[in-house]
N, CA, C and O atoms as a Maestro MAE file, in Angstrom:
{
 s_m_m2io_version
 :::
 2.0.0
}

f_m_ct {
 s_m_title
 :::
 protein
 m_atom[312] {
  # First column is atom index #
  i_m_mmod_type
  r_m_x_coord
  r_m_y_coord
  r_m_z_coord
  i_m_residue_number
  s_m_chain_name
  s_m_pdb_residue_name
  s_m_pdb_atom_name
  i_m_atomic_number
  :::
  1 25 -13.749 -4.238 -22.648 1 A "MET " " N  " 7
  2 3 -13.258 -4.309 -21.301 1 A "MET " " CA " 6
  3 2 -14.458 -4.303 -20.367 1 A "MET " " C  " 6
  4 15 -15.391 -3.515 -20.525 1 A "MET " " O  " 8
  5 25 -14.410 -5.183 -19.408 2 A "LEU " " N  " 7
  6 3 -15.441 -5.266 -18.378 2 A "LEU " " CA " 6
  7 2 -14.819 -4.952 -17.027 2 A "LEU " " C  " 6
  8 15 -13.654 -5.266 -16.783 2 A "LEU " " O  " 8
  9 25 -15.590 -4.339 -16.161 3 A "LEU " " N  " 7
  10 3 -15.112 -4.008 -14.821 3 A "LEU " " CA " 6
  11 2 -15.768 -4.934 -13.805 3 A "LEU " " C  " 6
  12 15 -16.976 -5.167 -13.848 3 A "LEU " " O  " 8
  13 25 -14.958 -5.457 -12.897 4 A "PHE " " N  " 7
  14 3 -15.436 -6.355 -11.848 4 A "PHE " " CA " 6
  15 2 -14.913 -5.873 -10.505 4 A "PHE " " C  " 6
  16 15 -13.902 -5.174 -10.437 4 A "PHE " " O  " 8
  17 25 -15.602 -6.247 -9.447 5 A "ARG " " N  " 7
  18 3 -15.195 -5.785 -8.117 5 A "ARG " " CA " 6
  19 2 -14.198 -6.714 -7.440 5 A "ARG " " C  " 6
  20 15 -13.569 -6.325 -6.456 5 A "ARG " " O  " 8
  21 25 -14.038 -7.949 -7.952 6 A "SER " " N  " 7
  22 3 -13.097 -8.877 -7.319 6 A "SER " " CA " 6
  23 2 -12.790 -10.036 -8.267 6 A "SER " " C  " 6
  24 15 -13.485 -10.245 -9.261 6 A "SER " " O  " 8
  25 25 -11.743 -10.777 -7.941 7 A "GLU " " N  " 7
  26 3 -11.409 -11.992 -8.701 7 A "GLU " " CA " 6
  27 2 -12.566 -12.992 -8.628 7 A "GLU " " C  " 6
  28 15 -12.871 -13.673 -9.608 7 A "GLU " " O  " 8
  29 25 -13.200 -13.073 -7.468 8 A "GLU " " N  " 7
  30 3 -14.341 -13.977 -7.298 8 A "GLU " " CA " 6
  31 2 -15.484 -13.582 -8.223 8 A "GLU " " C  " 6
  32 15 -16.144 -14.450 -8.795 8 A "GLU " " O  " 8
  33 25 -15.723 -12.300 -8.375 9 A "HIS " " N  " 7
  34 3 -16.757 -11.811 -9.275 9 A "HIS " " CA " 6
  35 2 -16.428 -12.204 -10.719 9 A "HIS " " C  " 6
  36 15 -17.321 -12.604 -11.466 9 A "HIS " " O  " 8
  37 25 -15.173 -12.094 -11.114 10 A "VAL " " N  " 7
  38 3 -14.734 -12.512 -12.448 10 A "VAL " " CA " 6
  39 2 -15.018 -14.001 -12.627 10 A "VAL " " C  " 6
  40 15 -15.579 -14.417 -13.640 10 A "VAL " " O  " 8
  41 25 -14.629 -14.792 -11.642 11 A "ARG " " N  " 7
  42 3 -14.816 -16.250 -11.723 11 A "ARG " " CA " 6
  43 2 -16.283 -16.614 -11.897 11 A "ARG " " C  " 6
  44 15 -16.621 -17.426 -12.758 11 A "ARG " " O  " 8
  45 25 -17.159 -16.021 -11.088 12 A "ARG " " N  " 7
  46 3 -18.594 -16.328 -11.173 12 A "ARG " " CA " 6
  47 2 -19.173 -15.889 -12.509 12 A "ARG " " C  " 6
  48 15 -19.959 -16.624 -13.107 12 A "ARG " " O  " 8
  49 25 -18.801 -14.707 -12.990 13 A "TRP " " N  " 7
  50 3 -19.304 -14.185 -14.250 13 A "TRP " " CA " 6
  51 2 -18.930 -15.122 -15.400 13 A "TRP " " C  " 6
  52 15 -19.767 -15.441 -16.245 13 A "TRP " " O  " 8
  53 25 -17.676 -15.558 -15.427 14 A "CYS " " N  " 7
  54 3 -17.222 -16.473 -16.477 14 A "CYS " " CA " 6
  55 2 -17.926 -17.817 -16.380 14 A "CYS " " C  " 6
  56 15 -18.350 -18.383 -17.387 14 A "CYS " " O  " 8
  57 25 -18.043 -18.317 -15.164 15 A "GLU " " N  " 7
  58 3 -18.690 -19.606 -14.937 15 A "GLU " " CA " 6
  59 2 -20.140 -19.586 -15.406 15 A "GLU " " C  " 6
  60 15 -20.595 -20.533 -16.048 15 A "GLU " " O  " 8
  61 25 -20.867 -18.522 -15.093 16 A "MET " " N  " 7
  62 3 -22.272 -18.415 -15.482 16 A "MET " " CA " 6
  63 2 -22.448 -18.378 -17.008 16 A "MET " " C  " 6
  64 15 -23.499 -18.766 -17.518 16 A "MET " " O  " 8
  65 25 -21.445 -17.922 -17.720 17 A "ARG " " N  " 7
  66 3 -21.538 -17.790 -19.168 17 A "ARG " " CA " 6
  67 2 -20.767 -18.869 -19.931 17 A "ARG " " C  " 6
  68 15 -20.753 -18.889 -21.161 17 A "ARG " " O  " 8
  69 25 -20.134 -19.754 -19.183 18 A "GLY " " N  " 7
  70 3 -19.365 -20.822 -19.813 18 A "GLY " " CA " 6
  71 2 -18.139 -20.313 -20.554 18 A "GLY " " C  " 6
  72 15 -17.745 -20.875 -21.576 18 A "GLY " " O  " 8
  73 25 -17.540 -19.251 -20.038 19 A "LEU " " N  " 7
  74 3 -16.376 -18.646 -20.674 19 A "LEU " " CA " 6
  75 2 -15.125 -18.882 -19.839 19 A "LEU " " C  " 6
  76 15 -15.188 -18.980 -18.613 19 A "LEU " " O  " 8
  77 25 -13.992 -18.971 -20.521 20 A "SER " " N  " 7
  78 3 -12.741 -19.050 -19.785 20 A "SER " " CA " 6
  79 2 -12.313 -17.642 -19.386 20 A "SER " " C  " 6
  80 15 -12.650 -16.663 -20.052 20 A "SER " " O  " 8
  81 25 -11.580 -17.559 -18.309 21 A "ARG " " N  " 7
  82 3 -11.139 -16.260 -17.795 21 A "ARG " " CA " 6
  83 2 -10.080 -15.683 -18.718 21 A "ARG " " C  " 6
  84 15 -9.138 -16.374 -19.106 21 A "ARG " " O  " 8
  85 25 -10.235 -14.440 -19.060 22 A "GLY " " N  " 7
  86 3 -9.240 -13.745 -19.872 22 A "GLY " " CA " 6
  87 2 -8.259 -13.010 -18.989 22 A "GLY " " C  " 6
  88 15 -8.093 -13.339 -17.814 22 A "GLY " " O  " 8
  89 25 -7.618 -12.021 -19.556 23 A "ALA " " N  " 7
  90 3 -6.650 -11.226 -18.799 23 A "ALA " " CA " 6
  91 2 -7.385 -10.314 -17.821 23 A "ALA " " C  " 6
  92 15 -8.421 -9.732 -18.143 23 A "ALA " " O  " 8
  93 25 -6.829 -10.208 -16.634 24 A "VAL " " N  " 7
  94 3 -7.397 -9.363 -15.588 24 A "VAL " " CA " 6
  95 2 -6.305 -8.432 -15.098 24 A "VAL " " C  " 6
  96 15 -5.171 -8.852 -14.871 24 A "VAL " " O  " 8
  97 25 -6.658 -7.153 -14.936 25 A "PHE " " N  " 7
  98 3 -5.690 -6.200 -14.409 25 A "PHE " " CA " 6
  99 2 -6.400 -5.195 -13.534 25 A "PHE " " C  " 6
  100 15 -7.616 -5.025 -13.621 25 A "PHE " " O  " 8
  101 25 -5.638 -4.533 -12.694 26 A "THR " " N  " 7
  102 3 -6.197 -3.595 -11.715 26 A "THR " " CA " 6
  103 2 -6.376 -2.209 -12.344 26 A "THR " " C  " 6
  104 15 -5.804 -1.925 -13.396 26 A "THR " " O  " 8
  105 25 -7.169 -1.353 -11.700 27 A "PRO " " N  " 7
  106 3 -7.271 0.031 -12.181 27 A "PRO " " CA " 6
  107 2 -5.908 0.738 -12.197 27 A "PRO " " C  " 6
  108 15 -5.641 1.561 -13.073 27 A "PRO " " O  " 8
  109 25 -5.060 0.414 -11.236 28 A "GLU " " N  " 7
  110 3 -3.728 1.019 -11.199 28 A "GLU " " CA " 6
  111 2 -2.905 0.606 -12.421 28 A "GLU " " C  " 6
  112 15 -2.196 1.426 -13.005 28 A "GLU " " O  " 8
  113 25 -3.004 -0.667 -12.800 29 A "GLN " " N  " 7
  114 3 -2.295 -1.135 -13.990 29 A "GLN " " CA " 6
  115 2 -2.860 -0.477 -15.245 29 A "GLN " " C  " 6
  116 15 -2.106 -0.121 -16.151 29 A "GLN " " O  " 8
  117 25 -4.172 -0.316 -15.304 30 A "LEU " " N  " 7
  118 3 -4.791 0.366 -16.444 30 A "LEU " " CA " 6
  119 2 -4.253 1.789 -16.566 30 A "LEU " " C  " 6
  120 15 -3.936 2.241 -17.666 30 A "LEU " " O  " 8
  121 25 -4.152 2.488 -15.452 31 A "TRP " " N  " 7
  122 3 -3.635 3.856 -15.470 31 A "TRP " " CA " 6
  123 2 -2.179 3.885 -15.911 31 A "TRP " " C  " 6
  124 15 -1.773 4.774 -16.658 31 A "TRP " " O  " 8
  125 25 -1.396 2.922 -15.456 32 A "THR " " N  " 7
  126 3 0.013 2.842 -15.847 32 A "THR " " CA " 6
  127 2 0.137 2.659 -17.359 32 A "THR " " C  " 6
  128 15 1.053 3.205 -17.975 32 A "THR " " O  " 8
  129 25 -0.755 1.912 -17.946 33 A "ILE " " N  " 7
  130 3 -0.756 1.710 -19.404 33 A "ILE " " CA " 6
  131 2 -1.289 2.943 -20.125 33 A "ILE " " C  " 6
  132 15 -0.734 3.357 -21.143 33 A "ILE " " O  " 8
  133 25 -2.350 3.523 -19.606 34 A "ALA " " N  " 7
  134 3 -3.040 4.623 -20.297 34 A "ALA " " CA " 6
  135 2 -2.170 5.860 -20.454 34 A "ALA " " C  " 6
  136 15 -2.236 6.539 -21.479 34 A "ALA " " O  " 8
  137 25 -1.359 6.159 -19.451 35 A "LYS " " N  " 7
  138 3 -0.542 7.378 -19.519 35 A "LYS " " CA " 6
  139 2 0.366 7.388 -20.741 35 A "LYS " " C  " 6
  140 15 0.295 8.334 -21.526 35 A "LYS " " O  " 8
  141 25 1.216 6.384 -20.941 36 A "PRO " " N  " 7
  142 3 2.061 6.430 -22.140 36 A "PRO " " CA " 6
  143 2 1.281 6.122 -23.423 36 A "PRO " " C  " 6
  144 15 1.625 6.633 -24.488 36 A "PRO " " O  " 8
  145 25 0.257 5.309 -23.333 37 A "TRP " " N  " 7
  146 3 -0.472 4.885 -24.531 37 A "TRP " " CA " 6
  147 2 -1.231 6.049 -25.168 37 A "TRP " " C  " 6
  148 15 -1.255 6.179 -26.392 37 A "TRP " " O  " 8
  149 25 -1.843 6.886 -24.348 38 A "HIS " " N  " 7
  150 3 -2.668 7.970 -24.869 38 A "HIS " " CA " 6
  151 2 -2.124 9.362 -24.584 38 A "HIS " " C  " 6
  152 15 -2.642 10.344 -25.116 38 A "HIS " " O  " 8
  153 25 -1.098 9.466 -23.763 39 A "GLY " " N  " 7
  154 3 -0.609 10.757 -23.300 39 A "GLY " " CA " 6
  155 2 -0.177 11.721 -24.395 39 A "GLY " " C  " 6
  156 15 -0.376 12.928 -24.257 39 A "GLY " " O  " 8
  157 25 0.406 11.223 -25.474 40 A "ARG " " N  " 7
  158 3 0.898 12.103 -26.549 40 A "ARG " " CA " 6
  159 2 0.084 11.955 -27.833 40 A "ARG " " C  " 6
  160 15 0.470 12.509 -28.862 40 A "ARG " " O  " 8
  161 25 -0.989 11.252 -27.804 41 A "ARG " " N  " 7
  162 3 -1.718 10.878 -29.017 41 A "ARG " " CA " 6
  163 2 -2.165 12.082 -29.858 41 A "ARG " " C  " 6
  164 15 -2.268 11.956 -31.079 41 A "ARG " " O  " 8
  165 25 -2.425 13.204 -29.266 42 A "LEU " " N  " 7
  166 3 -2.888 14.369 -30.021 42 A "LEU " " CA " 6
  167 2 -1.755 15.258 -30.520 42 A "LEU " " C  " 6
  168 15 -1.997 16.256 -31.199 42 A "LEU " " O  " 8
  169 25 -0.537 14.903 -30.188 43 A "GLU " " N  " 7
  170 3 0.600 15.695 -30.663 43 A "GLU " " CA " 6
  171 2 0.885 15.374 -32.130 43 A "GLU " " C  " 6
  172 15 0.718 14.243 -32.584 43 A "GLU " " O  " 8
  173 25 1.318 16.397 -32.848 44 A "ARG " " N  " 7
  174 3 1.540 16.270 -34.287 44 A "ARG " " CA " 6
  175 2 2.535 15.162 -34.647 44 A "ARG " " C  " 6
  176 15 2.349 14.473 -35.650 44 A "ARG " " O  " 8
  177 25 3.580 14.984 -33.849 45 A "ASP " " N  " 7
  178 3 4.609 13.999 -34.177 45 A "ASP " " CA " 6
  179 2 4.368 12.626 -33.541 45 A "ASP " " C  " 6
  180 15 5.272 11.791 -33.515 45 A "ASP " " O  " 8
  181 25 3.161 12.388 -33.030 46 A "TRP " " N  " 7
  182 3 2.853 11.110 -32.396 46 A "TRP " " CA " 6
  183 2 2.980 9.977 -33.408 46 A "TRP " " C  " 6
  184 15 2.585 10.115 -34.566 46 A "TRP " " O  " 8
  185 25 3.530 8.869 -32.960 47 A "GLN " " N  " 7
  186 3 3.600 7.661 -33.774 47 A "GLN " " CA " 6
  187 2 3.174 6.477 -32.927 47 A "GLN " " C  " 6
  188 15 3.424 6.418 -31.723 47 A "GLN " " O  " 8
  189 25 2.532 5.547 -33.587 48 A "ARG " " N  " 7
  190 3 2.089 4.327 -32.918 48 A "ARG " " CA " 6
  191 2 3.292 3.583 -32.338 48 A "ARG " " C  " 6
  192 15 4.384 3.611 -32.907 48 A "ARG " " O  " 8
  193 25 3.078 2.915 -31.198 49 A "PHE " " N  " 7
  194 3 4.136 2.103 -30.610 49 A "PHE " " CA " 6
  195 2 4.465 0.927 -31.520 49 A "PHE " " C  " 6
  196 15 3.586 0.373 -32.180 49 A "PHE " " O  " 8
  197 25 5.728 0.555 -31.546 50 A "THR " " N  " 7
  198 3 6.110 -0.700 -32.181 50 A "THR " " CA " 6
  199 2 5.652 -1.830 -31.253 50 A "THR " " C  " 6
  200 15 5.363 -1.578 -30.083 50 A "THR " " O  " 8
  201 25 5.581 -3.058 -31.747 51 A "PRO " " N  " 7
  202 3 5.216 -4.163 -30.847 51 A "PRO " " CA " 6
  203 2 6.131 -4.261 -29.630 51 A "PRO " " C  " 6
  204 15 5.657 -4.509 -28.522 51 A "PRO " " O  " 8
  205 25 7.435 -4.069 -29.822 52 A "ASP " " N  " 7
  206 3 8.357 -4.121 -28.678 52 A "ASP " " CA " 6
  207 2 8.075 -3.012 -27.673 52 A "ASP " " C  " 6
  208 15 8.116 -3.243 -26.465 52 A "ASP " " O  " 8
  209 25 7.787 -1.800 -28.167 53 A "GLU " " N  " 7
  210 3 7.471 -0.681 -27.270 53 A "GLU " " CA " 6
  211 2 6.169 -0.944 -26.516 53 A "GLU " " C  " 6
  212 15 6.073 -0.665 -25.321 53 A "GLU " " O  " 8
  213 25 5.172 -1.479 -27.213 54 A "ALA " " N  " 7
  214 3 3.894 -1.782 -26.560 54 A "ALA " " CA " 6
  215 2 4.088 -2.829 -25.472 54 A "ALA " " C  " 6
  216 15 3.538 -2.698 -24.378 54 A "ALA " " O  " 8
  217 25 4.866 -3.864 -25.766 55 A "GLU " " N  " 7
  218 3 5.134 -4.878 -24.754 55 A "GLU " " CA " 6
  219 2 5.849 -4.283 -23.545 55 A "GLU " " C  " 6
  220 15 5.591 -4.689 -22.411 55 A "GLU " " O  " 8
  221 25 6.745 -3.323 -23.777 56 A "ALA " " N  " 7
  222 3 7.447 -2.661 -22.675 56 A "ALA " " CA " 6
  223 2 6.464 -1.873 -21.806 56 A "ALA " " C  " 6
  224 15 6.606 -1.839 -20.584 56 A "ALA " " O  " 8
  225 25 5.471 -1.244 -22.433 57 A "VAL " " N  " 7
  226 3 4.446 -0.519 -21.668 57 A "VAL " " CA " 6
  227 2 3.671 -1.503 -20.793 57 A "VAL " " C  " 6
  228 15 3.450 -1.241 -19.611 57 A "VAL " " O  " 8
  229 25 3.258 -2.631 -21.367 58 A "PHE " " N  " 7
  230 3 2.544 -3.635 -20.585 58 A "PHE " " CA " 6
  231 2 3.404 -4.135 -19.432 58 A "PHE " " C  " 6
  232 15 2.939 -4.258 -18.299 58 A "PHE " " O  " 8
  233 25 4.669 -4.423 -19.740 59 A "GLU " " N  " 7
  234 3 5.575 -4.939 -18.710 59 A "GLU " " CA " 6
  235 2 5.777 -3.928 -17.582 59 A "GLU " " C  " 6
  236 15 5.925 -4.315 -16.423 59 A "GLU " " O  " 8
  237 25 5.783 -2.630 -17.916 60 A "SER " " N  " 7
  238 3 5.959 -1.599 -16.887 60 A "SER " " CA " 6
  239 2 4.813 -1.598 -15.880 60 A "SER " " C  " 6
  240 15 4.963 -1.122 -14.755 60 A "SER " " O  " 8
  241 25 3.672 -2.135 -16.296 61 A "ALA " " N  " 7
  242 3 2.517 -2.235 -15.404 61 A "ALA " " CA " 6
  243 2 2.436 -3.605 -14.738 61 A "ALA " " C  " 6
  244 15 1.475 -3.899 -14.027 61 A "ALA " " O  " 8
  245 25 3.451 -4.444 -14.971 62 A "GLY " " N  " 7
  246 3 3.441 -5.776 -14.378 62 A "GLY " " CA " 6
  247 2 2.610 -6.772 -15.161 62 A "GLY " " C  " 6
  248 15 2.290 -7.848 -14.656 62 A "GLY " " O  " 8
  249 25 2.257 -6.423 -16.393 63 A "LEU " " N  " 7
  250 3 1.437 -7.298 -17.223 63 A "LEU " " CA " 6
  251 2 2.358 -8.100 -18.138 63 A "LEU " " C  " 6
  252 15 2.883 -7.581 -19.123 63 A "LEU " " O  " 8
  253 25 2.541 -9.345 -17.802 64 A "THR " " N  " 7
  254 3 3.440 -10.210 -18.550 64 A "THR " " CA " 6
  255 2 2.698 -11.483 -18.928 64 A "THR " " C  " 6
  256 15 1.567 -11.706 -18.495 64 A "THR " " O  " 8
  257 25 3.318 -12.286 -19.707 65 A "GLY " " N  " 7
  258 3 2.699 -13.535 -20.121 65 A "GLY " " CA " 6
  259 2 2.233 -13.457 -21.558 65 A "GLY " " C  " 6
  260 15 2.274 -12.395 -22.178 65 A "GLY " " O  " 8
  261 25 1.793 -14.580 -22.080 66 A "ALA " " N  " 7
  262 3 1.455 -14.703 -23.500 66 A "ALA " " CA " 6
  263 2 0.383 -13.706 -23.954 66 A "ALA " " C  " 6
  264 15 0.458 -13.200 -25.073 66 A "ALA " " O  " 8
  265 25 -0.610 -13.415 -23.109 67 A "PHE " " N  " 7
  266 3 -1.687 -12.508 -23.515 67 A "PHE " " CA " 6
  267 2 -1.149 -11.126 -23.872 67 A "PHE " " C  " 6
  268 15 -1.679 -10.464 -24.764 67 A "PHE " " O  " 8
  269 25 -0.107 -10.693 -23.186 68 A "TRP " " N  " 7
  270 3 0.414 -9.340 -23.338 68 A "TRP " " CA " 6
  271 2 1.564 -9.251 -24.342 68 A "TRP " " C  " 6
  272 15 2.187 -8.198 -24.478 68 A "TRP " " O  " 8
  273 25 1.840 -10.326 -25.032 69 A "GLN " " N  " 7
  274 3 2.932 -10.346 -25.998 69 A "GLN " " CA " 6
  275 2 2.384 -10.475 -27.413 69 A "GLN " " C  " 6
  276 15 1.446 -11.232 -27.662 69 A "GLN " " O  " 8
  277 25 2.968 -9.742 -28.317 70 A "PHE " " N  " 7
  278 3 2.545 -9.796 -29.714 70 A "PHE " " CA " 6
  279 2 3.220 -10.924 -30.475 70 A "PHE " " C  " 6
  280 15 2.647 -11.450 -31.429 70 A "PHE " " O  " 8
  281 25 4.424 -11.305 -30.076 71 A "GLY " " N  " 7
  282 3 5.132 -12.379 -30.742 71 A "GLY " " CA " 6
  283 2 5.811 -11.998 -32.028 71 A "GLY " " C  " 6
  284 15 6.566 -12.797 -32.583 71 A "GLY " " O  " 8
  285 25 5.567 -10.800 -32.521 72 A "ILE " " N  " 7
  286 3 6.117 -10.367 -33.808 72 A "ILE " " CA " 6
  287 2 7.635 -10.275 -33.741 72 A "ILE " " C  " 6
  288 15 8.327 -10.704 -34.665 72 A "ILE " " O  " 8
  289 25 8.149 -9.722 -32.661 73 A "SER " " N  " 7
  290 3 9.588 -9.519 -32.555 73 A "SER " " CA " 6
  291 2 10.343 -10.833 -32.379 73 A "SER " " C  " 6
  292 15 11.561 -10.883 -32.548 73 A "SER " " O  " 8
  293 25 9.619 -11.887 -32.040 74 A "ARG " " N  " 7
  294 3 10.248 -13.177 -31.851 74 A "ARG " " CA " 6
  295 2 9.997 -14.108 -33.029 74 A "ARG " " C  " 6
  296 15 10.188 -15.318 -32.915 74 A "ARG " " O  " 8
  297 25 9.569 -13.549 -34.169 75 A "GLY " " N  " 7
  298 3 9.381 -14.355 -35.364 75 A "GLY " " CA " 6
  299 2 8.103 -15.177 -35.372 75 A "GLY " " C  " 6
  300 15 7.955 -16.077 -36.198 75 A "GLY " " O  " 8
  301 25 7.177 -14.884 -34.464 76 A "GLN " " N  " 7
  302 3 5.906 -15.610 -34.422 76 A "GLN " " CA " 6
  303 2 4.870 -14.796 -35.156 76 A "GLN " " C  " 6
  304 15 5.028 -13.587 -35.321 76 A "GLN " " O  " 8
  305 25 3.813 -15.443 -35.597 77 A "SER " " N  " 7
  306 3 2.742 -14.711 -36.254 77 A "SER " " CA " 6
  307 2 1.915 -14.000 -35.206 77 A "SER " " C  " 6
  308 15 1.783 -14.492 -34.085 77 A "SER " " O  " 8
  309 25 1.344 -12.827 -35.557 78 A "PRO " " N  " 7
  310 3 0.553 -12.067 -34.578 78 A "PRO " " CA " 6
  311 2 -0.725 -12.765 -34.188 78 A "PRO " " C  " 6
  312 15 -1.489 -12.245 -33.375 78 A "PRO " " O  " 8
  :::
 }
 m_bond[311] {
  # First column is bond index #
  i_m_from
  i_m_to
  i_m_order
  :::
  1 1 2 1
  2 2 3 1
  3 3 4 2
  4 3 5 1
  5 5 6 1
  6 6 7 1
  7 7 8 2
  8 7 9 1
  9 9 10 1
  10 10 11 1
  11 11 12 2
  12 11 13 1
  13 13 14 1
  14 14 15 1
  15 15 16 2
  16 15 17 1
  17 17 18 1
  18 18 19 1
  19 19 20 2
  20 19 21 1
  21 21 22 1
  22 22 23 1
  23 23 24 2
  24 23 25 1
  25 25 26 1
  26 26 27 1
  27 27 28 2
  28 27 29 1
  29 29 30 1
  30 30 31 1
  31 31 32 2
  32 31 33 1
  33 33 34 1
  34 34 35 1
  35 35 36 2
  36 35 37 1
  37 37 38 1
  38 38 39 1
  39 39 40 2
  40 39 41 1
  41 41 42 1
  42 42 43 1
  43 43 44 2
  44 43 45 1
  45 45 46 1
  46 46 47 1
  47 47 48 2
  48 47 49 1
  49 49 50 1
  50 50 51 1
  51 51 52 2
  52 51 53 1
  53 53 54 1
  54 54 55 1
  55 55 56 2
  56 55 57 1
  57 57 58 1
  58 58 59 1
  59 59 60 2
  60 59 61 1
  61 61 62 1
  62 62 63 1
  63 63 64 2
  64 63 65 1
  65 65 66 1
  66 66 67 1
  67 67 68 2
  68 67 69 1
  69 69 70 1
  70 70 71 1
  71 71 72 2
  72 71 73 1
  73 73 74 1
  74 74 75 1
  75 75 76 2
  76 75 77 1
  77 77 78 1
  78 78 79 1
  79 79 80 2
  80 79 81 1
  81 81 82 1
  82 82 83 1
  83 83 84 2
  84 83 85 1
  85 85 86 1
  86 86 87 1
  87 87 88 2
  88 87 89 1
  89 89 90 1
  90 90 91 1
  91 91 92 2
  92 91 93 1
  93 93 94 1
  94 94 95 1
  95 95 96 2
  96 95 97 1
  97 97 98 1
  98 98 99 1
  99 99 100 2
  100 99 101 1
  101 101 102 1
  102 102 103 1
  103 103 104 2
  104 103 105 1
  105 105 106 1
  106 106 107 1
  107 107 108 2
  108 107 109 1
  109 109 110 1
  110 110 111 1
  111 111 112 2
  112 111 113 1
  113 113 114 1
  114 114 115 1
  115 115 116 2
  116 115 117 1
  117 117 118 1
  118 118 119 1
  119 119 120 2
  120 119 121 1
  121 121 122 1
  122 122 123 1
  123 123 124 2
  124 123 125 1
  125 125 126 1
  126 126 127 1
  127 127 128 2
  128 127 129 1
  129 129 130 1
  130 130 131 1
  131 131 132 2
  132 131 133 1
  133 133 134 1
  134 134 135 1
  135 135 136 2
  136 135 137 1
  137 137 138 1
  138 138 139 1
  139 139 140 2
  140 139 141 1
  141 141 142 1
  142 142 143 1
  143 143 144 2
  144 143 145 1
  145 145 146 1
  146 146 147 1
  147 147 148 2
  148 147 149 1
  149 149 150 1
  150 150 151 1
  151 151 152 2
  152 151 153 1
  153 153 154 1
  154 154 155 1
  155 155 156 2
  156 155 157 1
  157 157 158 1
  158 158 159 1
  159 159 160 2
  160 159 161 1
  161 161 162 1
  162 162 163 1
  163 163 164 2
  164 163 165 1
  165 165 166 1
  166 166 167 1
  167 167 168 2
  168 167 169 1
  169 169 170 1
  170 170 171 1
  171 171 172 2
  172 171 173 1
  173 173 174 1
  174 174 175 1
  175 175 176 2
  176 175 177 1
  177 177 178 1
  178 178 179 1
  179 179 180 2
  180 179 181 1
  181 181 182 1
  182 182 183 1
  183 183 184 2
  184 183 185 1
  185 185 186 1
  186 186 187 1
  187 187 188 2
  188 187 189 1
  189 189 190 1
  190 190 191 1
  191 191 192 2
  192 191 193 1
  193 193 194 1
  194 194 195 1
  195 195 196 2
  196 195 197 1
  197 197 198 1
  198 198 199 1
  199 199 200 2
  200 199 201 1
  201 201 202 1
  202 202 203 1
  203 203 204 2
  204 203 205 1
  205 205 206 1
  206 206 207 1
  207 207 208 2
  208 207 209 1
  209 209 210 1
  210 210 211 1
  211 211 212 2
  212 211 213 1
  213 213 214 1
  214 214 215 1
  215 215 216 2
  216 215 217 1
  217 217 218 1
  218 218 219 1
  219 219 220 2
  220 219 221 1
  221 221 222 1
  222 222 223 1
  223 223 224 2
  224 223 225 1
  225 225 226 1
  226 226 227 1
  227 227 228 2
  228 227 229 1
  229 229 230 1
  230 230 231 1
  231 231 232 2
  232 231 233 1
  233 233 234 1
  234 234 235 1
  235 235 236 2
  236 235 237 1
  237 237 238 1
  238 238 239 1
  239 239 240 2
  240 239 241 1
  241 241 242 1
  242 242 243 1
  243 243 244 2
  244 243 245 1
  245 245 246 1
  246 246 247 1
  247 247 248 2
  248 247 249 1
  249 249 250 1
  250 250 251 1
  251 251 252 2
  252 251 253 1
  253 253 254 1
  254 254 255 1
  255 255 256 2
  256 255 257 1
  257 257 258 1
  258 258 259 1
  259 259 260 2
  260 259 261 1
  261 261 262 1
  262 262 263 1
  263 263 264 2
  264 263 265 1
  265 265 266 1
  266 266 267 1
  267 267 268 2
  268 267 269 1
  269 269 270 1
  270 270 271 1
  271 271 272 2
  272 271 273 1
  273 273 274 1
  274 274 275 1
  275 275 276 2
  276 275 277 1
  277 277 278 1
  278 278 279 1
  279 279 280 2
  280 279 281 1
  281 281 282 1
  282 282 283 1
  283 283 284 2
  284 283 285 1
  285 285 286 1
  286 286 287 1
  287 287 288 2
  288 287 289 1
  289 289 290 1
  290 290 291 1
  291 291 292 2
  292 291 293 1
  293 293 294 1
  294 294 295 1
  295 295 296 2
  296 295 297 1
  297 297 298 1
  298 298 299 1
  299 299 300 2
  300 299 301 1
  301 301 302 1
  302 302 303 1
  303 303 304 2
  304 303 305 1
  305 305 306 1
  306 306 307 1
  307 307 308 2
  308 307 309 1
  309 309 310 1
  310 310 311 1
  311 311 312 2
  :::
 }
}
């Protein structure tokens, strides 16, 4: 994960390196994901999210689209 100060900064960084832009999200979206993703991780009964549960966490932060989908639940290969 890389941190940038603006969309323009992302664009210039990618352009200078000849890379296509990947997924971009805000610090607020990161926090929305981090709370459920790591909040119970040290508890004895913690279990990894299923692909559907993980996608729901991403969606709760407004992160949608192909990058944020595993495709497993829809019969696609991961």
